[in-house]
C-alpha positions as a Markdown table, in Angstrom:
| # | Residue | x | y | z |
|---|---|---|---|---|
| 1 | Unk | 90.3 | -82.2 | -42.3 |
| 2 | Unk | 90.0 | -79.0 | -40.2 |
| 3 | Unk | 91.3 | -75.7 | -41.8 |
| 4 | Unk | 92.4 | -72.6 | -40.0 |
| 5 | Unk | 92.8 | -69.4 | -42.0 |
| 6 | Unk | 96.2 | -67.8 | -41.4 |
| 7 | Unk | 97.8 | -64.8 | -43.3 |
| 8 | Unk | 100.3 | -65.6 | -45.9 |
| 9 | Unk | 103.9 | -64.6 | -44.8 |
| 10 | Unk | 103.9 | -62.0 | -47.5 |
| 11 | Unk | 101.0 | -60.1 | -45.8 |
| 12 | Unk | 102.7 | -60.1 | -42.3 |
| 13 | Unk | 103.1 | -56.6 | -40.7 |
| 14 | Unk | 104.6 | -55.2 | -37.6 |
| 15 | Unk | 105.6 | -57.9 | -35.0 |
| 16 | Unk | 105.0 | -60.8 | -37.4 |
| 17 | Unk | 107.2 | -59.2 | -40.1 |
| 18 | Unk | 110.0 | -58.8 | -37.5 |
| 19 | Unk | 109.6 | -62.6 | -36.6 |
| 20 | Unk | 109.5 | -63.7 | -40.3 |
| 21 | Unk | 113.3 | -64.1 | -40.9 |
| 22 | Unk | 113.8 | -66.4 | -37.8 |
| 23 | Unk | 110.7 | -68.8 | -38.9 |
| 24 | Unk | 111.5 | -68.8 | -42.7 |
| 25 | Unk | 112.7 | -72.2 | -44.0 |
| 26 | Unk | 116.1 | -71.3 | -45.6 |
| 27 | Unk | 115.8 | -74.1 | -48.2 |
| 28 | Unk | 112.3 | -73.3 | -49.3 |
| 29 | Unk | 112.4 | -69.4 | -48.7 |
| 30 | Unk | 108.9 | -69.8 | -47.0 |
| 31 | Unk | 107.2 | -70.1 | -43.8 |
| 32 | Unk | 106.1 | -73.7 | -43.2 |
| 33 | Unk | 102.6 | -74.3 | -42.3 |
| 34 | Unk | 103.5 | -75.5 | -38.8 |
| 35 | Unk | 104.8 | -72.0 | -38.2 |
| 36 | Unk | 102.5 | -70.0 | -40.3 |
| 37 | Unk | 99.4 | -71.0 | -38.6 |
| 38 | Unk | 100.8 | -69.2 | -35.3 |
| 39 | Unk | 100.6 | -65.9 | -37.3 |
| 40 | Unk | 97.1 | -65.4 | -35.8 |
| 41 | Unk | 99.0 | -64.9 | -32.5 |
| 42 | Unk | 102.5 | -63.5 | -32.8 |
| 43 | Unk | 103.3 | -64.5 | -29.2 |
| 44 | Unk | 102.5 | -68.1 | -29.9 |
| 45 | Unk | 104.7 | -68.0 | -33.1 |
| 46 | Unk | 107.7 | -66.6 | -31.2 |
| 47 | Unk | 107.1 | -69.1 | -28.3 |
| 48 | Unk | 106.9 | -72.0 | -30.8 |
| 49 | Unk | 110.1 | -70.8 | -32.6 |
| 50 | Unk | 111.9 | -70.8 | -29.1 |
| 51 | Unk | 110.6 | -74.2 | -28.0 |
| 52 | Unk | 111.7 | -75.7 | -31.4 |
| 53 | Unk | 115.1 | -74.2 | -31.2 |
| 54 | Unk | 115.5 | -75.1 | -27.6 |
| 55 | Unk | 114.4 | -78.8 | -28.3 |
| 56 | Unk | 116.7 | -79.2 | -30.9 |
| 57 | Unk | 119.8 | -78.3 | -28.9 |
| 58 | Unk | 122.3 | -80.9 | -27.8 |
| 59 | Unk | 122.1 | -82.1 | -24.3 |
| 60 | Unk | 124.1 | -84.5 | -22.1 |
| 61 | Unk | 121.9 | -87.4 | -23.3 |
| 62 | Unk | 121.2 | -86.6 | -26.7 |
| 63 | Unk | 123.3 | -85.0 | -29.3 |
| 64 | Unk | 122.0 | -82.4 | -31.9 |
| 65 | Unk | 122.7 | -84.9 | -34.7 |
| 66 | Unk | 120.7 | -87.6 | -33.0 |
| 67 | Unk | 117.7 | -85.1 | -32.4 |
| 68 | Unk | 117.9 | -84.1 | -36.0 |
| 69 | Unk | 117.9 | -88.0 | -37.1 |
| 70 | Unk | 114.7 | -88.4 | -35.0 |
| 71 | Unk | 113.1 | -85.4 | -36.5 |
| 72 | Unk | 113.9 | -86.6 | -40.0 |
| 73 | Unk | 112.3 | -90.1 | -39.2 |
| 74 | Unk | 109.1 | -88.4 | -37.7 |
| 75 | Unk | 108.7 | -86.0 | -40.7 |
| 76 | Unk | 109.2 | -88.8 | -43.2 |
| 77 | Unk | 106.6 | -90.9 | -41.4 |
| 78 | Unk | 104.3 | -87.8 | -41.3 |
| 79 | Unk | 105.1 | -87.1 | -45.0 |
| 80 | Unk | 106.4 | -83.5 | -44.2 |
| 81 | Unk | 109.0 | -82.0 | -46.4 |
| 82 | Unk | 110.7 | -80.5 | -43.3 |
């Protein structure tokens, strides 16, 4: 399994520190690995956050609750806690 070193969120400074509140999981109080790996490039972290939030918004064809249900099923299949 490939492994990429990423700074722990407690070590984030500057731009990363400013982004931390928006990417911290409120339930766990930590930044999930899927977001933390982007800490090697703050622009990537911000873009991923924006993309995620946009993709989870309601649309005319798929309500937010339906998107959340899909995300839960996919996360369960992938054995992710989020």
